[in-house]
N, C-alpha and C positions, 0 to 999 in steps of 0.2 A: 177491779179484779176481785175484791172482797165480796161484792155483790154477786159476782159470777159463782164463786165458791159456795157462798151461803145458799144461793138459789139451787145449786146442784145438791147440796146437803138436804135441803128442804124437800126437793122433788124425790130423792131416793129414800127419804125416811131415815137419814143418818142423824144421830144426835152426838154432839161432841162429848157429852157427859155419859153416854151409854143409854140404852133404853129405846123406846119407840120414837116415832116421828113427833118432833116438837118444834115449835117456832124458834127461830134463832134468838139468842139471848139479848140482842140489842137492836135498836132501830135508830136512825138519825132523823130528826124532825125536819121536814122541808115543806114549804107551802106549795100547794098545788090547787089550782082553781077548778073545782068541779062543784057546781051549785053553791058556790060561795063558802065551801067548807074546807078546812085544813085536813089533809090526809098524811099518813105516815108514808115516807118514800125514801129512797136512797139519796145520798148527797148529790148535789148538782154536778154538772159536767166539769166545771172549773174548780171544784173542790171547795167552794164557798157556799154555805147555806143561804137560801133566800129567806129574809125575814119580812114579817108583815108589820104595817103600821099598828098603832095601838087599837085602832078601830077595825083591824083585819080587812082593810079596804084594798090596799095595793102594796107591792113590795117596795122597800126603800130603794131609791135610785141614787147612785153615787156618780156625780159628774166630775171628771177630772179635767181641770183647766188645761188648755193647750199652752205649752211653753214654746216660745219661739227659739229656733236654733241659733238665731243671731239677735241677741237682745238689743243691740244698738241699731237695728235695721229701721225702725220706725221713728227714730229720734233725729231731728234735723241737725244740720251742721252747727247752727247757732246754739241749739240746746246743748250740744256736746262740748262746745268751746267757750261758752259764756263764763263758766266757772274759772277759766284760766285768763280770760280777757278782763273780767271784772272780779277779782278774787275776794274783795271785801264786801260784806253785806252789813247793813244797819238794821238792828232790831230794836224797836221801841215798845216798851210795855208800860201802860198807864192804868192804874187801878184807882179806886176811890181814896186810898191812903198814901200812895207814893208813886213816883215816876222812875223808871230805869231805862237805860239805853246801852247798847253794846255794839261793837264792831267785831264781826266774826270772819275768819278766813274760811272760804267755802271749801277748799280742797282738804285742808287738815282739820276743819271744824274746831279750831282753837279761837278763843276770844282774845283779841289783841288789845282792846281798850274797853273798859266798863265804867259807867258812872250811874249813880242813882241817888235819890233823896233819902234813902235809908241808911247811907253811910254816915259815920260820926262827924266827919269834917263838914259835910253839907248840912246835916240835920240841925246843927247849932246856929247856923247863919240864917236859915230861911224862916219866914214867918209861918208859911203853910207848905206842906210837902207835896201838894198835888195841884197847885194852881199854875197859871201861865208863867209868872216869874220863876217858879221852881223848874218848869220845863226849859226856860231859857238858860237857867244856871246849869242844868244837866247837859244841855247841848254845848255850852261853852267849856265845861270841864272835860267832856268827852272829846271835844276837838283838841284840847291841849294834850290829853293823854294819847290821842291818835297821832299827833305830830311827833311826840316823843318816841313812838313806835315806828316812825317813818311811813305812816299811812296818810295819803293825801286825797285819795278817791274812794268812794264807796257807792254801792247801789242800794236802793230802798224800794221794796214792794210792800205796800200795806197789806195786812191780813184781810181776810174776807169781811170780817165784822167791823174793821176800822175804816173810818172815812178820813181822807187827807184834809183835815181841817182842825181848828182849835189847838188842843195841846200837842197833838202829833205834829202838826205843821209848825208849831213853835219850836219843838226840839230840832226838826230838820232845818228850819230857817236859821236857828242859832248855830248849827254846825256849818252851814254855808257861809254865814257872816264871819265866822272865826277861821276860815281858810280851808275847810274840807269840801272838796267838790263832790256833791251827792247827786247821783243820777236817779231820778224818780220814775218808776214804772207804774203807771195807773192803767186800769183796764178801760 
């Protein structure tokens, strides 16, 4: 509408400030492709200016991702119910300096039992905080703490970078030996 009014004013020679025919006092910059040059033009139809890339090659493109109306549509029944059928997950973290493991409730995301070689009571007893005997000790202590919290089953899926061998296997095996049933999901 503004374009229409300003166009009439320009064509009739009317100036808002009085006087002779003068160009309107403002323009909105919009890109238009004519011989690769940018020209002055009114705003685009949708009220959003078209902007060029830094090299004036093409306009920015904004792609809006499609959102599904039913977010649970493409999730299988097993994926929807596994959090309730196997509510506790085992997480094992091993670094060069220490070992830690925890049992977490999937639905509430609360840690039920935690054990690590960085704690004071374990630190004093162990010779090294990151070797296989340390992993076995962490598994045994975690199993005791899990039984105190009435947790007797857990599921374990190794991280992408972890292989189920060595220290990780020692922690899981120690849990199994001390009475916690661990279901292991390997790819």
